[in-house]
C-alpha positions as CSV (number, residue, x, y, z in Angstrom):
1,M,0.1,0.1,-0.1
2,N,3.1,2.3,0.4
3,A,1.3,4.3,3.0
4,H,3.2,5.4,5.6
5,S,2.5,6.3,9.2
6,T,3.9,6.2,12.7
7,L,0.9,5.0,13.9
8,R,1.8,1.4,12.2
9,G,5.4,1.8,12.9
10,Y,7.3,4.2,10.3
11,P,9.5,6.6,11.4
12,N,7.3,9.4,9.0
13,D,4.5,10.0,8.0
14,R,3.4,10.8,4.7
15,P,0.2,11.7,2.8
16,R,-1.2,8.6,1.9
17,G,-0.5,7.4,5.0
18,N,-2.7,10.1,6.9
19,A,-5.4,9.5,4.1
20,V,-5.7,6.0,5.5
21,E,-5.5,6.9,9.0
22,D,-8.4,9.2,8.3
23,F,-10.4,6.3,6.3
24,I,-9.9,4.1,9.4
25,S,-11.0,6.5,11.8
26,I,-14.4,8.1,9.4
27,T,-15.5,4.4,8.9
28,N,-14.9,3.2,12.7
29,L,-12.7,0.6,11.8
30,Q,-10.2,-0.8,14.4
31,L,-6.5,-1.1,13.2
32,L,-5.2,-4.6,15.0
33,N,-2.0,-4.2,14.2
34,V,0.7,-3.4,16.8
35,K,3.8,-1.6,15.0
36,D,6.2,-2.5,18.3
37,E,5.6,-6.4,16.2
38,G,7.9,-5.2,13.9
39,P,8.1,-5.1,10.4
40,T,5.4,-6.9,8.2
41,F,7.8,-6.5,5.1
42,Q,11.3,-7.3,4.6
43,Q,13.9,-7.2,1.8
44,H,17.7,-7.0,1.7
45,N,17.8,-3.3,1.9
46,A,14.3,-2.4,3.1
47,K,11.5,-2.9,5.5
48,G,7.8,-2.0,6.1
49,W,4.3,-2.3,7.7
50,P,2.5,-2.1,4.7
51,N,0.1,-5.3,5.8
52,L,-3.2,-3.7,7.5
53,T,-5.2,-6.1,9.5
54,L,-8.4,-3.8,10.2
55,S,-12.0,-4.6,11.9
56,I,-15.5,-3.9,12.8
57,G,-16.2,-3.8,16.3
58,Q,-15.4,-1.1,19.2
59,H,-13.9,-3.6,21.4
60,L,-11.8,-5.8,19.2
61,S,-8.5,-4.4,19.5
62,N,-8.4,-4.7,23.1
63,T,-9.4,-8.5,23.1
64,T,-7.2,-9.7,20.2
65,S,-3.2,-10.8,19.7
66,W,-1.8,-9.7,16.5
67,E,1.9,-11.1,16.0
68,V,4.3,-11.6,13.1
69,L,5.8,-14.6,12.5
70,E,9.0,-15.5,11.8
71,D,8.4,-18.4,9.8
72,V,9.8,-18.6,6.5
73,T,7.3,-17.3,3.7
74,F,9.2,-17.7,0.3
75,S,7.6,-14.4,0.3
76,D,9.1,-10.5,1.1
77,H,5.8,-11.0,3.4
78,S,5.8,-12.2,6.9
79,F,2.8,-14.4,8.3
80,I,0.4,-12.5,10.6
81,K,-1.0,-14.9,13.9
82,I,-4.2,-13.1,14.7
83,Q,-6.1,-14.6,17.7
84,L,-9.5,-13.3,18.2
85,K,-11.2,-13.3,21.4
86,I,-14.7,-13.2,21.5
87,K,-17.0,-14.1,24.4
88,V,-20.3,-15.9,22.7
89,Q,-23.4,-14.8,24.5
90,S,-26.3,-17.3,24.7
91,H,-30.1,-15.7,24.7
């Protein structure tokens, strides 16, 4: 996506990154990414955080585990492990 944003781990903001942040806010989406987990994209001379994990749900971001895995992917992009902790209420 090439939309740099300090919210996701990049060292600087760019206009496209700001536009993505605005879109997330306006549409009431939740960004589940954890920037301290490290980059989701790595090459020999570059790294980045282009992969977004978004959800609909006001409290889901507080009940979710998001992790960048170090498994071999045969790609420049890393696997992302997401665990949703959802309580199901019976009626």
